[in-house]
N, C-alpha and C positions, 0 to 999 in steps of 0.2 A: 153721496162719495164720487159719482160718475164725472157731475159739473162741475165743483171742488177741483177736480185731475183734471180734465180735458182744459180747465180756465188756463191755469198754471201749468197745464202740459203745454198751450198753446201760448202762456206769454216767456215759456223759455226759462219756467226756475221752475228746473226737477228736481231740484230738491228738497223744495217746504215742499212734494207732494209723498205725504208723511199716512199712514191709517195705524190706528190703536187698536187690537182685541180685547177681546172680552181680559185674558190672561198681562194684558199692562206689554204682552211684545208689541214692537214695531214693524213697517211693511215700509221701509224706503223705500224707492224709487232708484234704484241707479240703472247704472250704464253699460249694454249700452242705450244713448237715447233715442228710441226710432219707434214708429207706430208699431210695429209688430214689441218691440218688448214689451213694449206703454198695455200694450191688450193684453199678452200673459202673464203681467204684472195684474193688472186690473182683476184678474182670470180667479185671479190668489188670492186679490182683497175683498171680493162680494165673497171667497169661499171661505174664507176667515174674521171676516168684520159685518158688522151691519148693527142693529139700529140701535143697542141695547150697549155696544162698545160706540159706537159712536155719541150716543149720549155722555158718555162722562166724557169723551176726549171733549167737544167740547164745550162752549162759554158757556153763563145761563148770563139772556140780559137783562141786568137791573132790575129795567122799566119796561114797559111795553110801548109808549108815547116815542121810544129813541128806537121805536123797529127798522131795519132800515136793509135795505137791497141785497139779499149773498148770508140775510138770517134764517135758519129752521125756525120748524116748532117742527119740536121732537117728543113720540112720546116711545124712548129705548121698551123693547121687550124684546117676545119671542110668541106669540109675534111683535110686533111692532112698528112704528109705522114714521114717515117723516116726509112732509112738507117745505118744499120752498118761495122766499117772497121772493119771485126775478120785479117785480118794479112794484115805482108807487109814484105820485102824484102830490100836490101838494097847494092847496088853491092863496086867496091870497088873508085869507080870515082864517089860515094858520091851520088848515082840516089840514088829514094826514089821508086819502086813501090809497092800498093797495095791493095787489096780484102772487094770486099763491100753482105754486104747482106741485108736483108728481110723476111719478112713476115706480112702477115696481121690477117688483124683481124678474128675470137677470134686470138691469137697468143699458134697459134698450132706447127704448122709449119716453118721453114726458107730457105733459099737458093738463095748461092751465085750467082751474079747477071753474067751473059756477057755484056763485053767491045766490045758492037757494033759500035765505032768509031774506035776504035784502034784490029781491030780484031784478030792480026798479035800481037799481045802482051793480049789478050781477054786469060779467065776471067778478067787477073787485070789491074788493073788504076794506069796509072802512076799519079810523084806528082812533079808540072812546076807551070809555071806563068800563065796558065789562071785562070782566075776567074771562065768558070763554067764547073760542073760538070757534062751530057751530058749520065744517068742512060737510058737504056729500058724502062722504062715507066715516069720516069721525071727529068730537070734537077731542078739543084740546082746549090748554087754561092757558090765558095768561100766559103764566110759573112758565112752560117749557119751554118761552121764545127761546135759541141761540145761536150761537157767533160765533167765527173761528178764532 
């Protein structure tokens, strides 16, 4: 949520900053479009929205092989967790790799995840037919990949 909101704020796409809580209440960012007001807005969002509501708000990526930067592996819950795809690369054979990053609450910092399953490729993860994505702390299923 923090990365999405920060990106839209930086792009001055203020009216697209909108999160939904578990009761389907919208938290839209409204004027004044200042950094101070934005920070206050985010504090409210973080208090009312989390992985459970975000998992409902996002759209499922129908095919894991179509993964792209900005997509999110998410398991909604109490607690739940979300990890974002922050970079990708593709070789001449069409093989894709991706980088994952995560943060924790409060959303103050973010770090790139290592790939402890394939240490030769780490920190990159390979896009393949496997339905399980193992990260250092969470194991996700490929059907948990979502997009905005």
